[in-house]
N, C-alpha and C positions, 0 to 999 in steps of 0.2 A: 504494500500500500504506500501511497505517497506520504512523505514525512509530515506534511501539514495535516493530513487526516489522522495519522498516528498521534501527533501532538494534541490535536483537538479531542480525540478519544480519551487521552490521558486527563486533560483538563475537565472534561465532562464527567469522567468517573470520579475524580477527586471532589467535584462539586456535589456528589451524592452524599459525602460525609461518611464518618464511621468506617474507615477503610481497614481498621485493625479490629480483630476480635479480641477484646481485652480479657475474655475468659480464658483464652489459651495463649495470649500474647503473641499471636501470629497474624500474618497477612495472607489471605488466600484469595487469589484472583482466578476466575474461571473464563476461559476463552472458547467460544463456540463458533465454528466457521463452516459455511455451506457455499457450494458452487451453484446454488439455485436448483440443481437437479437431484442432489443426493442429501440424505440426512446429515445434519451438521456433525462434524467431528469435535468432540469436547475434550478439553484438557484442563486440569487443575494445576495451579502454580502456588505452592505453599512455602513461604519464607518468613524469616524474623522481621523483615522490614518491607515497606512498600517499595522503596528504591530498588531493592534486589529483585522483588517479584516483578516489578514493572520492566526491569531490564530483560528478563526472560520473555515476557509477553511481547515487548517491542521487537525482539529478534524474530519472533514468529510472525508478527504483523508485517514486518519488512519483507517477508517472503510470500505474503498473501496477495493475490490479485486484487486490484482496486475495486472491482465490481462485486466482490464477494459479499455475502450477507454475514455480518460479524456481530455477535452479541458478547459483550464484555461485562462481567459482574464481579463484585467483591462480596465475600462472606462477611456479614455484619454481626451475626450472633449465632452462637452454638449452644445446644443444650444436650447434655448426656442423659439418656433415658435407660432404665433397665429394659432389657429386651421384652419382658412381659408387658410393661407399660406402653412401649412403642406398638406392640402388636394389638393391644386393646384400643389405642387411639386410631390405628389404621382401620381396624374392624368397625369402629364407630362412625366412620365417614358415611355420608348419606348415600353415595353411589360411586361407581367406578370413576376414576380420574378426578375426584374431588380432594385428593391429598395435595396440600399447598406448601410443602416444605422439601428442602433437600434432605438427603439421607446419606450417612456414611456408616459403614460397619467397623471402622477403626478410627482412632483418635487423630491419626495423621492424614486422613482424607485420601488414602491410597485406594479406597473402595467407595469413594463418594459418588453420588448421583444427584444431578440437578432435578428439581421438580419436573421439568420438561422431559428429561430423559426417562424418568419413571412412568409418567403419564403417557408420553408419546409412544412408548414401546410396550405398554400394557404389562409392566412389571408387577403391578399390584392387581390381583384378580378378585372379583366379587365371589361370594359363596353361592352355591347352587340354590340356596334358600332365599336369596335376595330378590325382593320384588320392589321395583322402583316406585317410590312414593308410599310404600307400605311399611318398610322396615329399614334398618341400617344395612350397609353393604356387606358387612362381614368380610371385608377385604383381607387378603393375605399376600405375602411376598412369593412370587413365582421364581424361586431360586434357580430352577432349571433354565430359565431365560436370562436371569440377571448374571449368573456366574460366567457363562460364555462371553457375554457382552463385556464384562469388566476385564476378563483375561485378554480379550482382543484389544481392548483399549489400553490396559496397563501392563500386560505381561503377567508374570507370576504374582499371585495375590499374597499379601503378608499374613492374612488371617483366613480362617474358615468362616465365611460370611453367614453360614447357617447356624453357627454355634457360639458366636460372641455373646458375652454376658450383657454388653451394653450396645446401644445404637445411638449415634449422634444425629440429631436433626438440626437444620440450620436455615437461616434466611439470607437473602442476598439483595443487593441493589445494583443497578447497572444501567448500561446504555446499549443502543443498537444502531448500526449503520448499514446502508445499502451501497456504500462507497461514494454517495453524493451528499447525503444528509445524515445527521446524527439526531437520534431521538433519545430522550430520557425514558426509562422504564418506570411505570407507575409502582409506587410502594404502598398504595392504599390497600387496606385489608378487606377487599371485596372481590367480586368476580373479575375486576379489571387489573388485579395485581399482576405485575410482570409484563404488561403489554405497553406498547408505545404511548407516550403522552402526546396528544395532538395539540399543536399550537396554531397552525394555519388551517382552519377547518375548511375553507373554500377550496384550497389547493388539494387537501387530503381527499375531499369528497370527489373532486374532479378526477384525481388519480384512481380512486376506488372504482368509479364508473368505467374508466378506460380499461383498467386491469380486469375488472369483472367481465366486461364484454369479451375481452381477449380470451379469458379462461373458458367461458361458456362456448364460444365459437370453436375453440380448439377441442372441446369435449364432444363435438358433433362428428359422428362418423359419416362416411360417404352416403350411406343409406338413409340418413336423416335421424338416426337413433343416437341418443346421448350415451357416452360412457357414464353410467349412472353414478359411480363414486368409487372411492378407494378406502381401504382399511390399512392405513400406513403402518400401524403397529405390527401387522402381519405381512406387509408387502403383498396385499391381495387386492384385486379388483372386485367390487361387489357384484354379485350375480343377479340380485333382485332388481325390479324396475317398478317405479311408481308413475303411473300415467298422469296424475295430477301435477307432479313435479315436472314432467316432460313439458306440459303446456304452460305451466307457470314460469318455467325457465325461458320459454319462447316469448312470453309476455314481457319478461324482464329485458330480453334482447331488443324487442320492438320498442321499448321505452328508451333504451340506451342509444340505439343507432342514430336517431335524430339529433341527439346531443353531441355524439362523437363525430357524426357525419361520415362514418365508415360504411357507406352504402353497399359496398361489395358483400358485406355480411348478410344482406337480404337473401342472397342466393341460397345460403345454407339454411336460413330460417324457413324459406319456402319449402325446401326439401324436407325439413323436419316436420312442418305442418302436414305435408302430404303423407309422411310416414305415420303420423298420428291418426290421420283420417283413415288410412288403409289398415292399420294394425291395432288401433286402440279405441275405436268407436263402433257402436252397434246401431244399425239403421232399422 
């Protein structure tokens, strides 16, 4: 990345405050990098001082392409929990993917997972008895998925993550960049935690419409049927299909095209309407 971008990332991260976890007297920075097509590669940098930790991060950023998606976070607080307490808290979440903390199975963060790593790869699984809106999730750690992931990321693990007496949960604050702009990540304790803080709403809305149209058009196959969706945690394409979503997505495209003026997209919309008439309606 350009030196100016790296410098700005550093300044924005420092502006979040609380860069040192005073409970452990360490600085832990977490760098996640994606090329837009693949899941981000995550690396933890844990050192006694911010200066040392940042030097390691800066070296990695210098080798990162400018247009990469980069998320940079600092661990702000850590809490050591008895394993039983951690398991009870996890089981008490309302549903899958509602866990909002990072987790490490050792105190030195050699086995640490960001909240997004755990939720994005379905490392925490709900019990078979869970009914959404009816009871708690009964979630548990799927170590058969976690262990290979950590070994691929870190190499040999220092502990048996299935047997440690304690589990460390942690919170982070950070920033995100697409190589052009840098956003602060929300630290609010609500459903917006960890997402970009929008400052220029008009520009963000315009970009969302353009990107949304691009995504929907790219999901249309030549026969007019959508690629219905993906289950990224399992690297699978969903096989089911919802006709209401088919037509409502076309409605969204027909609202977007006059705004973006990308009239060539009408060809694909017409083909998709025809597919719907031929395959999803009864006369």
